[in-house]
N, C-alpha and C positions, 0 to 999 in steps of 0.2 A: 601605951604607958600613960600614967596619970599626967605627966608633963605634956605629952603630945595632945592629950584630950583638952587640957586647960588652954593650950595655945590655939588649937583648931576651933574650939567652940566660940572663940572671939573673932574669928575670921569672917568677912562678909561672904554670904552665900552658904555658910556652914552653920549647923546648930546641933545641939544634943538631940539624938533621935527620940522623938516624943514618947513612944510606947516603952522603950527600953530605959530612958532616962528617969521616967517616973518610978521605975523599979530598982533604981540605984545602979544600973549598968551604964558604963561609959562608952557609948557608941555615938558616932557623929553621922548626921544626915547631910548629904550634899544636895543643896537645893537647885543649883545651877551649874552648868559645865564650866562657867567662867570662874567659879570659886576655887577650883583645883583642876589641874590638867589630868588627863586620863592616866598618864605614867605615874604621877604622884599618888593618885587614887589606888592604882594597882600595887604600889609599894606599901601603902598603909594596909590594904587588904591582905597582902602576903604576910606582913608582920602580925596582923591580928590572927590570922590562921595559925601561924607558927606558935603564938602565945597560947591559943586554945589547945593545940595539940600537946604542948608541953605539960598542960595540966591534966591530961588524960592519964589513966593508969597504964602501965606497960601492957597489960592484957588488952585493954581497950584499943591501944595503938596497934597492937598486933592484929586484932580482929578487924580493924578498919584499914589495914594495909599500910600503916605508917612505920617507917624505920624506927627502931628503938634509939632513944637518945640519952 
């Protein structure tokens, strides 16, 4: 979410992902393992994946093997 992005980009060891941020995409790069534990990272990745899947068409979800939502 925009709120999570705004919070995370200010945390030590995290920054806007350079290639994506320059194109207006809101992705975070973890620079060190100390900046965020692996469990938190997995949670953010899972949520990012869910948000991307939600933006797919029903046909694309079906073709990729995702359940319709």
